[in-house]
Residue frames as qw, qx, qy, qz and C-alpha x, y, z in Angstrom:
[[0.451, -0.751, -0.480, 0.041, 34.06, 103.74, 89.51],
 [0.069, 0.821, -0.197, 0.531, 35.02, 107.14, 91.24],
 [0.590, -0.099, -0.598, 0.533, 37.33, 107.12, 94.24],
 [0.182, -0.501, 0.058, -0.844, 35.38, 110.15, 95.45],
 [0.036, -0.041, -0.861, 0.506, 34.39, 109.41, 99.18],
 [0.268, -0.539, -0.707, -0.371, 30.77, 108.74, 99.72],
 [0.370, -0.599, 0.141, -0.697, 28.67, 110.91, 102.15],
 [0.172, -0.279, 0.790, -0.518, 28.65, 109.49, 105.73],
 [0.714, 0.082, 0.323, -0.615, 25.22, 108.27, 105.18],
 [0.839, 0.408, -0.241, -0.270, 26.30, 105.96, 102.33],
 [0.099, 0.582, -0.787, 0.181, 29.39, 104.32, 104.21],
 [0.536, -0.051, 0.775, -0.329, 27.12, 101.47, 105.65],
 [0.064, 0.014, 0.876, 0.478, 26.23, 98.85, 103.01],
 [0.231, -0.440, -0.683, -0.536, 22.74, 99.60, 101.62],
 [0.110, -0.388, -0.614, 0.679, 21.59, 101.80, 104.52],
 [0.148, 0.323, -0.003, -0.935, 20.21, 104.18, 102.24],
 [0.174, 0.301, 0.894, 0.281, 17.49, 102.23, 100.72],
 [0.142, 0.791, 0.567, -0.181, 14.93, 105.09, 101.11],
 [0.439, 0.778, 0.138, 0.428, 17.18, 107.42, 99.12],
 [0.574, -0.273, -0.155, 0.757, 19.65, 110.34, 99.92],
 [0.073, 0.923, 0.221, -0.308, 19.49, 114.00, 100.13],
 [0.468, 0.861, -0.191, 0.064, 21.54, 116.52, 98.29],
 [0.782, 0.124, -0.330, 0.514, 25.39, 115.77, 98.34],
 [0.512, -0.773, -0.188, 0.323, 26.79, 117.10, 101.55],
 [0.508, -0.345, 0.172, 0.770, 28.88, 120.22, 101.38],
 [0.299, 0.811, 0.093, -0.495, 27.08, 122.07, 98.53],
 [0.727, 0.686, -0.024, -0.022, 28.21, 122.60, 95.02],
 [0.072, 0.843, -0.528, 0.069, 31.80, 123.14, 96.10],
 [0.480, -0.363, 0.787, -0.135, 32.01, 119.52, 97.23],
 [0.875, 0.346, 0.097, -0.323, 30.54, 117.92, 94.19],
 [0.656, -0.149, 0.630, 0.388, 32.38, 115.15, 92.54],
 [0.259, 0.629, -0.331, -0.654, 33.43, 116.08, 88.92],
 [0.301, -0.026, 0.906, 0.295, 33.22, 112.62, 87.21],
 [0.324, 0.019, -0.475, -0.818, 30.93, 112.60, 84.14],
 [0.349, -0.278, -0.872, -0.199, 28.79, 109.77, 85.45],
 [0.120, -0.414, -0.629, 0.647, 27.40, 111.92, 88.24],
 [0.029, 0.689, 0.606, 0.395, 24.11, 113.76, 87.66],
 [0.140, 0.198, -0.232, 0.942, 24.16, 117.46, 88.68],
 [0.538, -0.396, -0.245, -0.702, 20.44, 117.57, 89.29],
 [0.832, -0.342, -0.437, 0.004, 20.67, 114.60, 91.69],
 [0.518, 0.109, -0.374, 0.761, 23.69, 116.00, 93.35],
 [0.020, -0.284, 0.105, -0.953, 21.68, 119.11, 94.03],
 [0.642, -0.290, -0.051, -0.708, 18.26, 117.70, 94.96],
 [0.506, -0.293, 0.758, -0.289, 19.15, 114.25, 96.19],
 [0.410, 0.211, -0.796, -0.393, 18.50, 110.74, 94.76],
 [0.631, -0.089, 0.479, -0.604, 15.43, 108.82, 95.76],
 [0.699, 0.309, -0.517, -0.386, 15.61, 106.03, 93.02],
 [0.934, -0.205, 0.229, -0.182, 15.50, 102.37, 93.57],
 [0.658, 0.602, -0.402, 0.206, 19.28, 101.79, 93.03],
 [0.816, -0.314, -0.271, 0.403, 22.08, 100.26, 95.19],
 [0.302, -0.890, -0.018, 0.342, 24.15, 102.83, 97.01],
 [0.559, -0.210, 0.435, 0.674, 27.12, 102.37, 94.56],
 [0.267, 0.447, 0.562, 0.643, 24.95, 104.08, 91.92],
 [0.146, -0.820, -0.399, 0.383, 23.70, 107.10, 94.00],
 [0.046, 0.803, -0.122, -0.582, 23.76, 110.29, 92.09],
 [0.377, -0.167, 0.688, 0.597, 24.80, 108.54, 88.91],
 [0.444, 0.317, -0.264, -0.796, 23.19, 109.48, 85.53],
 [0.878, 0.134, 0.331, -0.319, 20.73, 106.77, 84.28],
 [0.763, 0.602, -0.227, -0.058, 22.78, 106.13, 81.15],
 [0.104, 0.663, -0.698, 0.251, 25.91, 105.79, 83.13],
 [0.640, -0.178, 0.645, -0.378, 24.31, 103.10, 85.24],
 [0.900, 0.352, 0.137, -0.219, 23.12, 101.22, 82.18],
 [0.552, 0.699, -0.452, 0.045, 26.63, 101.45, 80.73],
 [0.218, -0.535, 0.739, -0.346, 28.21, 100.10, 83.90],
 [0.771, -0.029, 0.551, -0.319, 25.85, 97.19, 84.07],
 [0.776, 0.579, -0.162, -0.192, 26.57, 96.45, 80.45],
 [0.293, 0.661, -0.675, 0.147, 30.08, 95.68, 81.48],
 [0.143, -0.280, 0.878, -0.362, 29.02, 92.99, 83.91],
 [0.778, 0.080, 0.050, -0.622, 25.79, 91.50, 82.68],
 [0.601, -0.141, 0.786, -0.032, 25.45, 87.61, 82.85],
 [0.194, 0.261, -0.653, -0.684, 25.16, 85.85, 79.55],
 [0.073, 0.393, 0.917, 0.016, 21.62, 84.38, 80.18],
 [0.274, -0.167, -0.215, -0.922, 18.49, 85.84, 78.85],
 [0.247, 0.258, 0.775, -0.522, 14.99, 85.66, 80.41],
 [0.269, -0.122, -0.572, -0.765, 11.98, 85.06, 78.04],
 [0.294, 0.261, 0.666, -0.634, 8.36, 85.39, 79.24],
 [0.012, -0.425, -0.769, -0.478, 5.24, 84.38, 77.25],
 [0.118, 0.285, 0.327, -0.893, 2.76, 87.28, 77.43],
 [0.123, -0.333, -0.746, -0.564, -0.59, 86.35, 76.02],
 [0.348, -0.725, -0.584, -0.108, -2.89, 87.46, 79.08],
 [0.035, 0.766, -0.196, 0.612, -1.00, 90.57, 80.27],
 [0.799, -0.301, -0.467, 0.231, 0.39, 88.68, 83.12],
 [0.288, -0.934, 0.067, -0.199, 1.12, 90.85, 86.27],
 [0.817, -0.457, 0.192, 0.295, 4.18, 88.79, 87.21],
 [0.715, 0.528, 0.089, 0.450, 6.11, 90.07, 84.16],
 [0.022, -0.904, 0.142, -0.403, 7.10, 93.27, 85.99],
 [0.693, -0.637, 0.331, -0.066, 8.42, 91.34, 88.94],
 [0.908, 0.136, 0.225, 0.325, 10.34, 88.97, 86.62],
 [0.459, 0.734, -0.072, 0.495, 12.07, 92.09, 84.94],
 [0.392, -0.843, 0.257, -0.263, 12.93, 93.33, 88.46],
 [0.854, -0.382, 0.344, 0.074, 14.55, 90.20, 89.31],
 [0.840, 0.389, 0.133, 0.355, 16.39, 89.97, 86.02],
 [0.146, 0.861, -0.241, 0.423, 17.87, 93.41, 86.80],
 [0.586, -0.700, 0.384, -0.139, 18.92, 92.17, 90.38],
 [0.868, -0.148, 0.431, 0.196, 20.60, 89.14, 88.81],
 [0.018, -0.691, 0.425, 0.584, 22.16, 91.13, 86.00],
 [0.711, 0.315, 0.623, 0.085, 20.50, 89.22, 83.24],
 [0.301, 0.039, 0.471, 0.828, 21.53, 90.18, 79.61],
 [0.297, -0.011, -0.254, -0.920, 18.13, 90.86, 78.31],
 [0.410, 0.298, 0.763, -0.400, 14.45, 90.09, 79.02],
 [0.104, -0.023, -0.718, -0.687, 12.51, 88.87, 75.95],
 [0.455, 0.250, 0.502, -0.692, 8.77, 89.55, 76.06],
 [0.017, -0.026, 0.866, 0.499, 7.05, 87.08, 73.83],
 [0.046, 0.614, 0.788, -0.020, 3.50, 87.71, 72.60],
 [0.014, -0.922, -0.375, -0.091, 1.81, 90.84, 73.49],
 [0.434, 0.502, -0.179, 0.726, 4.08, 93.97, 73.18],
 [0.342, -0.655, 0.157, -0.656, 2.32, 95.74, 76.09],
 [0.642, -0.161, -0.693, 0.286, 3.19, 94.34, 79.55],
 [0.492, -0.827, -0.238, -0.134, 2.28, 95.30, 83.04],
 [0.522, 0.475, -0.395, 0.588, 5.26, 97.34, 84.39],
 [0.455, -0.787, 0.052, -0.413, 4.08, 98.03, 87.87],
 [0.955, -0.281, 0.003, 0.095, 5.98, 95.06, 89.29],
 [0.733, 0.397, -0.102, 0.543, 9.25, 96.24, 87.68],
 [0.447, -0.810, -0.131, 0.356, 9.58, 99.13, 90.08],
 [0.197, 0.940, -0.202, -0.191, 11.31, 101.27, 87.29],
 [0.597, -0.444, 0.597, 0.301, 13.98, 98.66, 86.86],
 [0.714, 0.503, 0.445, 0.196, 13.12, 98.45, 83.13],
 [0.204, 0.967, -0.148, -0.023, 14.96, 101.64, 82.66],
 [0.184, -0.736, 0.649, 0.064, 18.18, 99.81, 83.48],
 [0.608, -0.047, 0.786, 0.103, 17.38, 96.31, 82.15],
 [0.209, 0.239, -0.649, -0.692, 17.35, 95.55, 78.36],
 [0.559, 0.291, 0.704, -0.327, 13.92, 94.40, 77.39],
 [0.173, 0.212, -0.674, -0.686, 13.09, 93.26, 73.80],
 [0.710, 0.239, 0.318, -0.581, 9.85, 92.06, 72.19],
 [0.071, -0.128, 0.924, 0.353, 9.26, 88.80, 70.23],
 [0.575, -0.014, -0.202, -0.793, 5.97, 88.47, 68.44],
 [0.937, -0.136, -0.062, -0.316, 5.71, 84.67, 69.09],
 [0.813, -0.395, 0.419, 0.085, 7.66, 81.58, 69.94],
 [0.819, 0.404, 0.215, 0.346, 8.82, 81.06, 66.45],
 [0.241, 0.894, -0.165, 0.339, 10.44, 84.57, 66.38],
 [0.540, -0.730, 0.405, -0.105, 12.03, 83.77, 69.71],
 [0.909, -0.070, 0.372, 0.176, 13.43, 80.47, 68.35],
 [0.667, 0.657, 0.121, 0.330, 14.69, 82.12, 65.21],
 [0.015, -0.903, 0.304, -0.303, 16.52, 84.86, 67.12],
 [0.702, -0.570, 0.423, -0.062, 17.89, 82.34, 69.63],
 [0.905, 0.255, 0.249, 0.232, 19.20, 80.08, 66.73],
 [0.479, 0.789, -0.026, 0.384, 20.91, 82.99, 65.23],
 [0.291, -0.841, 0.334, -0.310, 22.54, 83.82, 68.50],
 [0.632, 0.204, -0.729, 0.167, 23.59, 80.20, 69.05],
 [0.196, -0.306, 0.605, -0.708, 21.79, 80.22, 72.45],
 [0.292, -0.226, -0.926, -0.078, 19.82, 77.21, 73.80],
 [0.485, -0.426, -0.082, -0.760, 16.33, 77.63, 75.10],
 [0.245, -0.055, -0.904, 0.347, 15.70, 76.14, 78.50],
 [0.462, -0.505, -0.392, -0.615, 12.08, 76.02, 79.61],
 [0.029, -0.137, 0.760, -0.634, 11.14, 76.18, 83.28],
 [0.701, -0.184, -0.141, -0.674, 7.99, 74.35, 84.05],
 [0.379, -0.231, 0.839, -0.314, 6.86, 71.18, 86.01],
 [0.826, 0.248, -0.117, -0.493, 5.64, 68.91, 83.27],
 [0.947, -0.127, 0.290, 0.057, 6.33, 65.17, 82.78],
 [0.849, 0.285, 0.054, 0.442, 9.98, 64.39, 81.85],
 [0.100, 0.918, -0.185, 0.336, 11.45, 67.58, 83.11],
 [0.655, 0.268, -0.465, 0.531, 14.94, 67.89, 84.85],
 [0.513, -0.784, -0.250, 0.244, 15.16, 68.67, 88.64],
 [0.178, 0.940, -0.168, 0.238, 16.97, 72.06, 88.73],
 [0.559, -0.694, 0.452, 0.036, 19.33, 70.74, 91.42],
 [0.794, -0.109, 0.524, 0.288, 20.67, 68.27, 88.96],
 [0.621, 0.728, 0.266, 0.117, 20.56, 70.31, 85.87],
 [0.590, -0.217, 0.213, 0.748, 24.05, 71.53, 84.31],
 [0.211, 0.889, 0.177, -0.366, 23.17, 75.20, 83.24],
 [0.661, 0.466, 0.161, 0.566, 24.81, 76.23, 79.90],
 [0.427, -0.256, -0.087, 0.863, 27.00, 79.32, 80.06],
 [0.255, 0.134, -0.197, -0.937, 24.68, 81.02, 77.68],
 [0.012, 0.389, 0.920, 0.048, 20.94, 80.26, 77.55],
 [0.369, -0.294, -0.147, -0.869, 17.46, 81.67, 77.34],
 [0.082, 0.159, 0.832, -0.526, 15.28, 80.92, 80.45],
 [0.332, -0.255, -0.506, -0.754, 11.74, 80.58, 78.99],
 [0.140, 0.202, 0.734, -0.633, 8.79, 81.10, 81.51],
 [0.110, -0.495, -0.753, -0.418, 5.06, 80.71, 81.01],
 [0.301, -0.502, 0.025, -0.810, 2.18, 82.63, 82.57],
 [0.294, -0.091, 0.743, -0.595, 0.65, 82.13, 85.97],
 [0.724, 0.165, 0.392, -0.543, -1.80, 79.30, 85.78],
 [0.883, 0.442, -0.037, -0.154, -1.59, 77.85, 82.27],
 [0.730, -0.359, 0.435, 0.387, 2.25, 77.63, 82.34],
 [0.092, -0.423, 0.602, 0.671, 4.15, 77.31, 79.09],
 [0.720, 0.429, -0.069, -0.540, 2.42, 76.93, 75.84],
 [0.941, 0.088, 0.312, 0.100, 2.81, 73.47, 73.96],
 [0.660, 0.692, -0.061, 0.286, 4.86, 75.30, 71.25],
 [0.056, -0.873, 0.424, -0.234, 7.30, 76.64, 73.92],
 [0.779, -0.379, 0.495, -0.067, 7.79, 73.36, 75.44],
 [0.895, 0.340, 0.239, 0.165, 8.56, 71.90, 72.00],
 [0.391, 0.873, -0.148, 0.250, 10.91, 74.70, 71.32],
 [0.426, -0.791, 0.418, -0.137, 13.12, 74.03, 74.37],
 [0.529, 0.440, -0.714, 0.130, 16.34, 71.99, 74.37],
 [0.330, -0.064, -0.824, 0.456, 15.66, 71.08, 78.03],
 [0.471, -0.647, -0.199, -0.565, 12.71, 71.55, 80.49],
 [0.313, 0.134, -0.678, 0.652, 13.69, 72.10, 84.12],
 [0.490, -0.692, -0.441, -0.294, 11.49, 71.95, 87.10],
 [0.066, -0.560, 0.482, -0.671, 11.91, 73.47, 90.56],
 [0.454, -0.173, -0.869, 0.096, 11.61, 70.76, 93.08],
 [0.363, -0.492, 0.154, -0.777, 9.04, 71.33, 95.64],
 [0.290, 0.028, -0.905, 0.310, 8.23, 69.57, 98.88],
 [0.335, 0.136, 0.464, -0.809, 4.80, 70.94, 99.90],
 [0.436, 0.370, 0.814, -0.101, 1.33, 70.18, 98.73],
 [0.403, 0.750, 0.051, -0.522, 0.99, 72.97, 96.15],
 [0.844, 0.344, 0.313, 0.268, 1.46, 72.05, 92.51],
 [0.555, 0.528, 0.075, 0.638, 3.26, 75.17, 91.53],
 [0.348, -0.536, -0.216, 0.738, 4.94, 78.44, 92.87],
 [0.245, 0.878, 0.144, -0.386, 4.25, 81.92, 91.58],
 [0.752, 0.569, 0.122, 0.308, 5.70, 82.52, 88.20],
 [0.163, 0.879, -0.272, 0.355, 7.91, 85.46, 89.34],
 [0.638, -0.599, 0.472, -0.107, 9.20, 83.48, 92.27],
 [0.921, 0.129, 0.319, 0.185, 10.04, 80.55, 89.95],
 [0.514, 0.794, -0.081, 0.314, 11.96, 83.08, 87.65],
 [0.122, -0.875, 0.386, -0.265, 13.96, 84.37, 90.52],
 [0.800, -0.366, 0.475, 0.018, 14.95, 80.83, 91.77],
 [0.854, 0.395, 0.213, 0.263, 16.00, 79.74, 88.28],
 [0.340, 0.860, -0.151, 0.349, 18.13, 82.88, 87.88],
 [0.500, -0.726, 0.425, -0.205, 19.65, 82.39, 91.31],
 [0.929, -0.075, 0.356, 0.074, 20.37, 78.81, 90.40],
 [0.743, 0.590, 0.063, 0.310, 22.17, 79.89, 87.26],
 [0.052, 0.889, -0.305, 0.338, 24.27, 82.57, 89.03],
 [0.665, -0.573, 0.470, -0.097, 25.42, 80.15, 91.79],
 [0.912, 0.107, 0.363, 0.159, 26.45, 77.66, 89.20],
 [0.697, 0.473, 0.229, 0.488, 28.06, 79.84, 86.49],
 [0.059, 0.983, 0.052, 0.167, 28.67, 83.43, 87.58],
 [0.650, 0.272, -0.275, 0.654, 32.32, 84.62, 87.69],
 [0.082, -0.636, 0.176, -0.747, 31.19, 87.37, 90.06],
 [0.802, -0.516, -0.080, -0.291, 30.29, 84.82, 92.86],
 [0.127, -0.680, 0.690, -0.214, 32.98, 84.14, 95.47],
 [0.891, 0.079, -0.423, -0.143, 34.04, 80.48, 95.31],
 [0.799, -0.551, 0.238, 0.025, 35.48, 78.27, 97.99],
 [0.272, 0.732, -0.617, -0.097, 39.24, 77.75, 97.50]]
């Protein structure tokens, strides 16, 4: 990461969520490190990125993220062009997931991703069988997230260091084939009257649960 001082507008944590203008001081004041994008330095940066990545080239951001991604994957069944998929990709980026696996239809609704798919690795698996074959080859267990009989409450679940979190679609949930492929089925405990929560919300909760339990980037009490 560069030691170049940030413009005054960036010295407050995440103050600049609406974007920043051209680098103050003109070309003579531009930082010279390769990860900076000359076009952004000149015209400003309105992208949906944290302040630390302002003015960075997209490829440089991806490369930096690759150095710190968590060893969990997120898989989503995509049989009905579920609109939640984009939001799940966005959350996967926020929690630094390794890769998002889209299972089923190759095309997915990207609106909810808010362009985060440019920074998040996204791959496609034709069906659950292909996902299972890939996971076995990588030595990664599949953990299904659903509220079906016999599932384990997330609060008591011991997350593996590496895993694939498998989510179903809004409404029908996971397919029977997906449930059968999982080494464990974990539920998010609920306390109200609704039977389930939004699929993208469930994905965010599960990722946060893994991060709090396993991430080496989370501060721990001494």
